[in-house]
N, C-alpha and C positions, 0 to 999 in steps of 0.2 A: 582627818580621814582622807586618804587619797581618792581622787576622782576615778571615774570609769575609764577615761582616756589614759590616765597614768598607769592604772592596773593593766590595761591592754598592752601598752608599750613595754611594761616590765615583763609580761608573759612572753611577748613576741621576741624580746631580746634574749630571754633565757632559753627559748626553744628554737631559735633561728638556726643553730648549728646541728640540731637533731632532725627536725622535720621542716626543711626550708620550703619544700614544694607546697605544703598545705597553707602556709602563711603568706607566700608571695604569689599573687595571681599570675598566670601565664599571659604573656603579651598576645594581643589579638593579631592574628596574621592577616595581612592585606592580600587578597587574592587578585592576581593580575587580570586585566580586562582586555577585550579585543573589540574594536569599534564595529558597528553594524553597517556603517555607510549611510545611515539615516540620521540626520542631524538632530531632529526632535527626540528620537528614541535614545540616542547617545546622551543627550542632556538629561533625559528622564532617569536613565540608569547610571548616570555620573561616570560615563566612560565607555560602556558597551556591555557585552555578555561576558560572564566569568569564564576563565580558562580552567580546565581540569574539573569540570562539573557538568551536570545534566541541565540543560535549559529546555523546558517543555513549553511549546507554543500551541495553545489551544484555540480553536476557532472552527466555524462551520465552513461550508464550501464558499469560495469566492470572498473570503475574509482577508486575504493577503498573507496566508501562511507561507506559500511557496515563494512569493516575491520577497518576503522578509528573509527567508533562508537563503535565497539566491544572492541577495545583497550582502549578507554576512559572508557567504562563501567567496564572493568576488573580492572582498577586502582581504581575505586570507590568502587567496591565490596570487593576488597582486603583489604581496610581500615575498613571493618565492616559495611558499609552503604548499604542502600537498593536502588535499581534502578527499573525502569519500562521500558518495551519495548512494544510500541503500534505498532503492526505489521498489517498494513492495508491489505497487500496481502498474509499474511501467508507464508512468504518466509524465515523466520529465521530458521537456523539450530542449534538445541541445542548442537549437537556434535561439531560443529565448535566453538560455544560460550564457551563450556567447555574446548576445546583444547587451546583456546587463553588465558585462565586464569580466566574466569568469574565464580564466585561462584553462581551456579544455585539456591541455597537455598535463595539467597538474590536478585533474579531477578524475577520480575512479568512479565510474558509473556502474553500479551493480543492479541488474534488472532481475527481479524475482518472478518466478512462474513463467519464464519464457521457454517454450519447448524447442524452438529453432533459433539458437543464438546466431548472431552475425559472424561469419568467418571471412578471412581475407579472400580476395578474388582468385588468387592463385591456388587456393585449396578447395575451391568449389568444384563439385562434380559436374563434368561436362555432359550435356544432353546427347544421347545416342539413340538412334532408331533401330529396332530389331531388323535383321535382314529379311525376315519373311514379309515385311511390309514393302520391301523394295522390289520383289518379284512380281512381274506382270501376270495376273491370273489368266488362264485360257478363256477363249471366247466361248460362251455358252449359246447353243442353238435353241431357239424358242420363238416366242411371239415376236414378230418383226425382226428376228435375228438379233435381238438385243439381250437375250437371256433373261427375260422378265417372267418366264413361266412356260408351262406346256401349251401346245397348240389347242385351240378350242375344240378341234375334232377329237382329241384324246380325252376330253373331259366327259364325254357321253359314254365312254366305254364302261361297262359294268353297271350302267344305270338301270337297265331292264331287270337284271338279277336282283338288285337292291330293292326295286319296287315290288317284285314278286315275293320277296321275303317279308315285306310289310303286310301283304294280303294273305297270310296263312290263315287256315281255318281257326286255329287257336286264338289268333289275334282279333278276328272279326266276328267270332261267335257271340251271340247275345248272352250277357251275364246278368242283366238287370233282374231277371225272374228267379234267379237262384237264391235260395235262402242264405242270409248273411249271419254268420256267428257273431254274437256279441262278446267282445273281449273286455275283460276288466282292466281298466287303466291303473297301473301301479303308481303309487305316490313316489314322487322324486325325493330322494334322501340327500340332504346336503351334509357333507362331512365338515366338522368344525375346523379340522386341521388338514389342509391339503397335503398330498404326498410331497416328498422332498424334490422330486423331479419337476413337479408343477411350480414349486417355489423358485427353483433355479431358472425356469423359463420366464416366470414373471419378473424376476430380478434382471434378466437380460433385456426384456422388452420395456420396462419402466425405467425412466431416467433416474440416476442416482443423485439424491439431494446433496450428498457430500461433495460432489464436484463443484457445487456453487458456493461452498464454504471456503474461506481463505485460510484454512489452517495450514496447508502446506506452504503457502507463500509467507505466512507469518513465521513459521518455524525456520524456513530458509533464511529470512531476513535476520532473525535473532542469532542464528549460527554464524552468519557472515559477519555480523557486528562483533561477535565474540572473537572471531579470528582477526579482525582488523585491530581490535584493542590489544590483543595479545601480541600481534606482530609489531605494533608501534609504527612511528614515522608519520602518522596522520595528525595534523593539527586540528582538524574539525571533521566530524562524522555526522552526517544528516540521516536520520532514520525517519523516512516518510511513511507514516501510518495514517495520513489524512483521509484517504479514501476507504479505509477500513471502518466498518460499523462499530460503534462503541461496545455493543454486546460481545464482539469478538476481541477487540483490543483490551478491554478491561479484564479479560481472563488470563492475561499474561501474568505469571507469578511475580510477586514483589521481590523475590530473591534474585530475579533476573536484573531488575533495575538496581538493586543494591550491589550486585556484582559489577555492573557497568559503572556505577559511581566510584567504586574502589579502583577499577582499572583506569578510569579517567583521571583520578587524582594521581595515580602512579605515573601515567604517561603524559599528563598535562594536556590532554586533548579535550576539546569542547564537543559535547554531544548535543545535537539539536533534535528534539523529538517532536514531530508534527502529528498531532492527534486532534480528534473532535471532542474528546472527553479526557479529563485528567487520569493518567494511568500510573505515573511514576511515584505519586504520593510523596512520602518524606525523602525519597532518594533524589528528588529534583532540587537543585540549588536555586533555580529561578523559574517561576511560572508566569508566563505572559498570556493574557487572554485577549484575543482579537475579536472585535465586534463586526457584524456584517457591514460590508462596504456600502458606501453611498455614492451613487453616480453623480457626476458633475456635468452641468449643462450651462454653458455660457449663453446659449440660445435654446429655445424650446425643442428644436429639431436637430441640434448638433451635440454629439457626445464628446466631451473634452477630457475626461479622466475619471478617476475613482479616488475617493477619500477614505483612508483606512484609519482606524482608531484602535489603540492598544492600551491596556491597563495592566499594572503589576498586581497579579493575584497573590503571589507569595515570593518572598525573597529571603533566602537563608543566610546569605553572607552580605555584610555591609561593606561598601567600598572603602570606608575609612574606619579609624579607631574610635571616632566619636560616635557614641550610641545615644540617640535622643531618649530622654526620660519618658516622653509620651509618644505613643504609637501614632504615626501619621494616618489620617483617614484615607480610605481607598479612593475617594474622589479626587484627591490631589496627586495620585500616582497614575496618571494617564497622559497620553500624548496622541497626536494625530499627524499624518503626513499624506501628501497627495502624490499619486502616480498619474502623470498626464500623458495623453496620447501624442503620437508623432506630429499630427496635423495641428495640434493646439499649441505647440511650442513649449518652451520652458520658462518659468517665471523665477 
């Protein structure tokens, strides 16, 4: 009686020319990687961040999200490629970006929610003073000849007539002895729904709460990212939503991230998403979680740097074709790096 392995080989040989795709597994594609510029993180990720995918960097304030993205952008621009930074809250510092090594000539900075964009000096409107302010006003005669009001003698004119009008019989006649009629006080009736005119006045006087919600800036950032992905030519696009509260960022439709993932695979562009809470879900190829930074003190009174810690929360693509049989624990997928101050030196 033939064994199971022999029967399987016989079936595969008979059906190989009919349905080859079902019996031959597709080779696993190795996704290219780009270094982040941080040695420990590159060793953790076995090369860097994946190209043509969404990398979501999650962390609270002062956890190192912006420093991580700036380091990765610096590595991309130093190779002669072009990057884009979609700044939702207008929080990027060009001085810090240049100091970390980013070529600003190869970085497109999109500031969302800016009402007065910066224009070239040649196109700025020159200040002009209206001619009426350049005409010397005529000298007014008055108190001390300085035009500060009428003469004191003119202030008493008509005073006697005004006083006599106050002393009329109708005004000074005694009225306390006259009988007073008792009037019934009507109850005040409150309308449940005020008229439309009052509503419009109240709407203009009270501040609009919608002004404080970042929906307009989020919508502008998503539209700009769509245009950048459709235009192509950008090797990395950083979408900075780090300063947006999670209750607003989590309402972005999942179809948006799926569309970004498909566009990134087509153009082979790396999308870095900086958030406080996971938003992209299954569309993210790599999710990195940053822990709150720890201040370094070589002396009790001297601040020398910050220690950042990152861990891999989710990795969709493996850098090699070798897939381990057992899933690695999350505690082993973490790394840390130090960012030292200028006066502390480099180690």
